[in-house]
N, C-alpha and C positions, 0 to 999 in steps of 0.2 A: 467444613467447606468441601465441595465436590468439584474436582477438575475433570470435566467430561466434554466431549464434542457435543455441540448442540443437537446433532442428529441423534446421539444417544440420549440426551436430555429429552428430546421429543418422544423417543420410545418409552422412556420412563413415565412421561406424562400420559401417553396412550395406555400404558399398563394401569396407571392410577385411575384413569377414566373408564376403563373397560367395563367394570361391573356396575358403574353408576350411569353410564350413557350407552345403553344397549343398542341405540339406533345408529351408532358409528359403523360405517361400512367402508372398510379399507382396501388397499391394494397397492401394487407397484408395477411399473413397466419393466419387468425383468431385472429389477435391481433391489429386491427385497432385502438381501443381506447387507447392502450398502446404504439403503435409505432408512433402515431400521423402522419400517412401518408395521411390521408384523410382531405380535406379542403372543404370549403363551396360550391365551384363551381363544385365539383365532382358529376357526375352522374354514377350510377352503370352500368358497362358493362355486358350485359346479352342478351339472345336470343331475348327478347322483346325490348331491348334498346341497339342496336348495336352501337349507337353513344356514349355510355358511355365511360368514361376514367378512371374508377376505378374498380378493380376486387376483389371480396371476394373469395380468393383462398381456404379457409377452412384450416384445419390442414394438410397442404401439403407443407411443406417447400421445399422439393426437387422438387416437381411438379411445384411450383411457380417459382423457379429459372430456371428450364428447360423451362417453358413457356416464361419467360422473354427473355431467349436466342433466342427462336423462334421469338418473336416479334422484337427483335433487328435485327436478320438476315433478316426478311421480309423487314425491312426498313420503314421509314416514321414516326416512333414513338421512343421515348426514354423511355424504361421501368424502373420503380423503384418499389421495393417491400420491405416490412418490416417483421421482426420477431425479437426475442431476439437474442443477439449475441451468446449465448450458443448453439442456434439451427443452427448455421452455420455448425455444424457437419453434419446435414442432407442435407444442401445445397451444401457442398463442391465439390462434383463431377461436378455440373453444374457451380459453381463459377470458378472452374479450367478450364472448357470448355470455359466460357466467356473470360478468359484470353488467352487461346490457340487460340481462333478464333478472338481475337481482337475486341470484341463487347462492345459498350458503354451501359453497364447495371449498374444501381445504386442500391446497396444493403443497405437498411436503417436498421441497426442492433442496437437495443436499449437495455437498461439495461446491460451496458457494463462492469460492475465491481462488486466488493463486495458491492458496494453501491446501489444494486438493490432493496432493500426493503424486504418485508415479504416472498418472494418465497424461500429464503434460499439456501443451498449449491447446490441443484440440478440445480439451475438456475444461479449459479455464474460462469461466464467464467474465466478460469484460463489459460489454454494452447492455447486458441483460437486465440488470437492476433498473437502469435508466428507462429501458423500453417498457418494463412492467409498470414502473411508477407513472408512466405517461398514460396508462389506461384509466379512465375515470371509473370510480366506484370499485376500485380494487385496493385492498390493503396489503402492502408488501412489508413483511416483518423480517428483520435481520437481528435476532436476539444475541446478546453478548455473553450470556451464561445460562445456567440451568434455571435460574429464577425467571429471567426474561422469556425463556422458551415456554415455561408453564403459563406465564402471563399471556403470551401470544396465542397459545391454544385457547385460553379462556376467552379472549376477545374474539377469536375466530368463531368459536361456538356460539357466542352471544350475538354475533353479527348475522341476523337472520336474512338480511337483504343485500349482503355484501360478501363476495368471495375473498379468500385470503391466500396469499403465498407466504410460506415459511421458508426463508432462505437460511439454510443450516450448514454448520461447519463440519468438515471431516476431522479436523485436528481438535485436540483437547483444549478447553478454555477454562480459566480459573473462575470460581464463583466469586462475584464481586459484591453481592449484597448478602448480609447475614442477619440473624436474630430478628429483632423487631422491624428491621428494614424491609422484610419480605411480606409484611402484613397487608400492605396496600398494593394494588396493581398499578404501579407507576407507569407501566408501558401504555396504559389506556389513553394517555394524552400525547402519545407519540414520542415524546422526549422529556427528560427531567434531569435535574442536577444530581449527578451520582456522587461527586465529591466537590465540596465547596472550597474556595480559596481561603488561605489563612488570613487574608486581609482583603480590602477592596480589590477585586480581580483586575490584573493588568492583561492577562491572557485568558481566553476561553477556548478550550478544546472541545470539539464536537466529533463524535465517532459512532459507528454502528458495528454490530457483530464482533468478529474476531479482533478488530482494531481498537475496541474499547479498552481491553486490557493493556494493549501497547500504549494507548494514550494515557492510561493511568501511570505507567512507568515514566512516560515523558513528563507528566505533571509532577511526579516526585522529584525529578531532576530539576525542573524549573523552580519549584518551591525551594529546593536546597540552594539554588543560585540566587534566591531573594526575589523571585518573580511570582507573586501570588497568582495561582492558576486555578480556574474552575474547570471541572470536567462534566460535560453534558453527554449522556447516553441518548442516542436517537434510534430506538428499535423500530419505529415506523414513521417514516417521513410523511406519509399520507395523512396520518392522524395528527401529526404535529402541525402541518400546514393548515389543518382545519380548526386549530385553536385560535382564540382571539389574539389581536396584536399585542395586547398588554402582557399576556402570558409569554409570547415569543420574545418580546423585548426583555422580560424578566429573566429568561434563560440566558440570553446573550450578555446581559449586564453592561457595566460601563467599560468593559475591556477595550484596550487600544488595538489588540490583535485577536482576530478570530481565525482559528485553524480547524479545518474539517479534514478528518482522516477516514478514508474508506478504500478498501482494496478489492 
């Protein structure tokens, strides 16, 4: 098991993809070291090095997002770029255009919660997930561990007519799925049962991102207290809401209490 921040998990995924998806065209708005969007094989795109595949956009979040739209519209490349999730406020007009135009653009947005560290309240995203989820034809992913992060990248690259936001943690998160449990991309349906109750569930916990591991700890406490508890991971609410009603009802089960955890 690997305990890593999902921003680091994203970088590991980019490293794995680099030689196999040469059309990936990356960058960051002056936060490369924090977003973990640059990997060893990247050369900088500049006037003197036009074959490069990584852009230092500077402190230009809106400009970066707009440029990525242009790259996607031109064709031949899959653009991705990073900044902090709180700065999607500056990117939002172009993110909205990505969705309206049906362009495959990947927004790598790190430091996604109150667990972001020393930067404090000015950098703590509060309303941002809700605002992004309100944009039609935009998939907002908040993966819980290294496995869900790789799954989110796979879905984002397969979504040719839908942009994606990857909301990633600064803090390390434990790997929750192991062995054969990683064979299927369970994030593709937006949500799935991560841990089943020991009997007919009386409580169902639903969580995303860094709160899934906290919910797993809560589940263990409830189970020990004699309350059978199901844990549902919801890496992408947009994809989950697109599922049929039968699947959504199956996830919730017969529980008397439904608790949603997201920070």
